[in-house]
N, C-alpha and C positions, 0 to 999 in steps of 0.2 A: 457537596464537597467531593474532591477526588478520592478521599479516604473511604467514602461510602459507595464509590462507583463499582460496577461489576465489569468483568472482561466483556469485550464486544460480543454481542449476540447472546449475552448471558452464558458465555462458554464455560465449560467445566473442563479444565485440563488435568489429566491424570496420566502420568508417564507418557506413553506414546499415543494415547487416545485423545481425540478432540471431539467432544460431543457438543452440539449446539441446539439452541431453541431461538428462533428468530422472533424478535420482539420490537422492531424498529418502526418508526413512522417516517413519512416524507420529511418531517422537520429535522430528523437526525442527519440525513444525508445533506440537506441544504445547509444546516448549521456547520457541519464539519467542513464542507467546501468553502463556506464563508470565513471560517476561522483560518483555513489554509490560505485563502485569498488575502486576508488581512496580513498574515505573516509575510506572504510573498510581496506585498506592497511595501514592506518596511525597508529593505528587501531581504528577507531571511528564508532559507530553505532548511528543512528538517534533516534530510539525508538518511533517515533510519526509520521509515514508516513500515511497520510490520504488525501482525495481529496482536502480539503481546503489548504493543505500545498504543493500542486503541482501547479506550474505556467507554463504558456506556452507563449513563445515569439519567433518569427522568427524561427519556426520549431524546437524549443528546449524545452524540459521539464526541469524545474528547481525545485529542492526540496528546499523549503524555511522553515524557522522556525526550527532551530537546537537547540532550548532551552532545549530539553530533551536529547540531545546527551550525550554520555558517552564513555569512553574507552571500547573497545571490551572485552567481557567476564567478565565485572565487575558487580557484583550484587548490585543493587540499588532499592530504592522504585520505583515502576512502576508509571510513569507519563503520559503515552500515552493514546490514545483514544482506548477503548476496541473494538469498532466496527470494526476496521481494524487491530487489533492485530493478530499476527501469532497464529497458533494452539498451538505451544509450550508455548507461553506467556499465552494464555487463559487457558491451562492446569495448569500452575503454579498458576494462579489467582483463578481457580476453587478449587484448593486444599488449598485455603485461604493463599497462600503466598502473601505477599505484597512486599517482596524483590524478584525481579526476575533477572535472568541472560539472557542477549540477545546477539545475534550475527548477522552476515551478513544475514543468512537465514531468520531471523525474519524481518529484514528490507525489504528483497526482497518479502517475503510473504505479507507483508503489502502493498507493491507497487502493487502486483498482485490484492489484494483485493480492493485497491483504484481504480485501473483502471477498474476493473469489475463494481464497483459502478458507476463510471463516464459513462461507456458504457451501463449500465442497470439502468436508473433512477428509474423505478418502483420498482425494487428489492432494490435499495438504500433507497427509502422511506420506504419500508416495514421493512428493517433492522433498520432504525432510529426510526420508530414508535414502533417496537416490543421489541426486546431483550434489556434488561438493565443490566442483570447480566452476568458475564463471561461464566457461563455454558450454558445459553440460547443463547448467541452470538455464542459460539462454535458450539452448535447444529444447529443453523441457517446456519452457514458456511458449516458444514459437509453436510447438506441436499442440499445446493446450489451447492457445488462442485460435489457431487455424481450425480446430474442431468445434469452436464456439463463436459463431459470427456475432451474436448479440453482445458478447463480452468484448469482441473486437471493436464494436462501436464505442464502448466505454473507454477502451484503450486509445482509440483514435482521438476522442475528445480530450483525454488526458495528455496525449502527445502534443495537442494544440494548446495546452494550458488553459482549456476552457472549463473553468470551475463549475459554472452553471450546468453545462452539458454533462459533465461527469456526475453531478448530483442527480440530474434527470435520469441518466442511464442506470445509475445504481438503484434508484427508486424502482425503475421498471424491472430490473433484474432480480431484486431481492425482496420485493413485497408481493 
């Protein structure tokens, strides 16, 4: 049950510190991408994937908090957390759009960003402390991805809305 789940990667959050122990299996990444693919086929997008909305229980990652979810390709007021938003969403917000259109690729990019933050707690703290505006968040992510070509592969798969490739990339990066 969700009530018995632990934060992703058995994370322990304490004020500004984010400590983690990695305990996932290939099954966890594949299952999360399958769950997202099933939602995307309905067609529903979450729009607020972030580390605190990912739970881990019995080798499975669950995406919780669907309060910002909407129908696919429907333009709505953006309610998500900008720190983990896709490049496409950040570009729309940078252009002062408050109404944004999101799709499966945006959810998958947010999943990749969230998993990066969970596996790189120092970078996650830097992101949380620094960038507050969409343009600055986007600049931070571009610099981060440019210095990590393997993560760029995961991001490219996410941008193509390729759920299976995202799961494979996350497995390779995180295990």
